N, C-alpha and C positions, 0 to 999 in steps of 0.2 A: 754598561756598554758605552763606547765613545763613537763619535762620528768618524767617518773615513777620512774626511778632510774639511778644512775651512777654506772657502773660496771668497775672493773679493771681486765683485763685478765692476764694470766700467764706470758705474756711478759711485763707487767707493763703499758699497754696502757689503758687509760680510754675511756669508751664508754657511750654515752648518749642513754639510753634504753627506748623504748616505749613498753609496754606490752599490748596485746589485747587478750581477751577471748570472742570471738564472733563466731557466727555460720558461718559468711562469712568473708573472708579476702579481703579487698578492697584497691585499689590504694590510697584512701584518708588516710588510716592508714600509708602507707609509706611516703606520703607527710608530714603528721604530724610529724613523727619521724625525717625526714630530716630537717624540719623547726626548731624544738626544738633543735636539735643538732647544727644547724648553729648559733642559738642565744647563745649557750654556747661555741661555737668554739671547738666542739668535733666531732669525727666521730659518725655516727648514727648506731643504731641497732634496729630492729623491731622483737620482739618475739611474734608470733601469735599462740595461742593454736589451735591445729587441732581437731575440734569437734569430739567427740566420741572416742578419743584416749588419751593416756598419752604422746603424742608427740607434738612437737612445730616446726613450720616453722620459721627459723631464717634467716633474711635478714640483711646484714651488708654492710657498705660502703667498696667498693673495694674487696668484697668477693662474691663468688657464693652463691645463696640460699642453705640452708642445713636444713635437718630435724634432730632435736635433740630429743633423747628419754630419758625418765626418767630412771635412773640407775636401772637395774634389770627388766625393762619392756621388753616385747617381741613385 
Protein backbone atom coordinates (compact mmCIF):
# COMPACT_ATOMS: atom_id res chain seq x y z
CA UNK A 1 0.00 0.00 0.00
CA UNK A 2 1.08 3.58 -0.59
CA UNK A 3 0.35 6.81 1.25
CA UNK A 4 -2.50 9.00 0.07
CA UNK A 5 -0.16 11.96 -0.30
CA UNK A 6 3.16 13.52 0.67
CA UNK A 7 2.77 16.95 2.30
CA UNK A 8 5.41 19.57 3.02
CA UNK A 9 4.80 21.74 6.08
CA UNK A 10 5.79 25.38 6.55
CA UNK A 11 9.14 24.29 8.04
CA UNK A 12 9.95 22.36 4.86
CA UNK A 13 9.48 18.92 6.49
CA UNK A 14 7.89 16.25 4.28
CA UNK A 15 5.16 14.02 5.78
CA UNK A 16 3.78 10.72 4.53
CA UNK A 17 0.03 11.28 4.95
CA UNK A 18 -2.78 8.74 5.21
CA UNK A 19 -6.31 10.21 4.97
CA UNK A 20 -9.39 8.45 6.34
CA UNK A 21 -13.04 9.45 5.95
CA UNK A 22 -14.69 6.74 8.04
CA UNK A 23 -17.38 6.67 10.72
CA UNK A 24 -14.88 5.14 13.18
CA UNK A 25 -11.21 5.94 13.78
CA UNK A 26 -9.31 2.71 14.52
CA UNK A 27 -5.80 1.75 15.67
CA UNK A 28 -5.40 -0.08 12.34
CA UNK A 29 -5.50 3.28 10.55
CA UNK A 30 -2.56 4.54 12.61
CA UNK A 31 -0.60 1.32 12.00
CA UNK A 32 -1.20 1.70 8.26
CA UNK A 33 0.06 5.30 8.32
CA UNK A 34 3.16 4.31 10.29
CA UNK A 35 3.99 1.37 8.00
CA UNK A 36 3.59 3.40 4.83
CA UNK A 37 5.77 6.20 6.21
CA UNK A 38 8.47 3.75 7.29
CA UNK A 39 8.65 2.35 3.77
CA UNK A 40 9.26 5.90 2.45
CA UNK A 41 11.55 6.84 5.35
CA UNK A 42 9.37 9.83 6.22
CA UNK A 43 7.51 10.83 9.39
CA UNK A 44 3.88 9.71 9.40
CA UNK A 45 0.66 11.72 9.61
CA UNK A 46 -2.88 10.38 9.87
CA UNK A 47 -5.77 12.73 9.08
CA UNK A 48 -9.14 11.25 10.09
CA UNK A 49 -12.38 13.07 9.25
CA UNK A 50 -14.54 13.49 12.35
CA UNK A 51 -17.94 12.19 11.32
CA UNK A 52 -20.72 14.79 11.23
CA UNK A 53 -18.35 17.76 11.34
CA UNK A 54 -16.00 19.80 9.16
CA UNK A 55 -13.09 18.90 11.46
CA UNK A 56 -10.25 16.38 11.31
CA UNK A 57 -8.34 14.48 13.99
CA UNK A 58 -4.69 14.77 13.01
CA UNK A 59 -2.11 12.43 14.51
CA UNK A 60 1.58 12.93 13.66
CA UNK A 61 4.88 11.39 14.64
CA UNK A 62 6.32 13.17 17.71
CA UNK A 63 3.29 15.49 18.06
CA UNK A 64 0.23 15.29 20.31
CA UNK A 65 -3.07 14.57 18.51
CA UNK A 66 -4.83 17.74 17.37
CA UNK A 67 -8.20 18.67 15.92
CA UNK A 68 -7.93 20.75 12.77
CA UNK A 69 -10.96 22.75 11.62
CA UNK A 70 -11.89 23.87 8.15
CA UNK A 71 -11.05 27.56 7.81
CA UNK A 72 -14.17 29.61 8.55
CA UNK A 73 -15.95 26.70 10.28
CA UNK A 74 -17.14 26.93 13.86
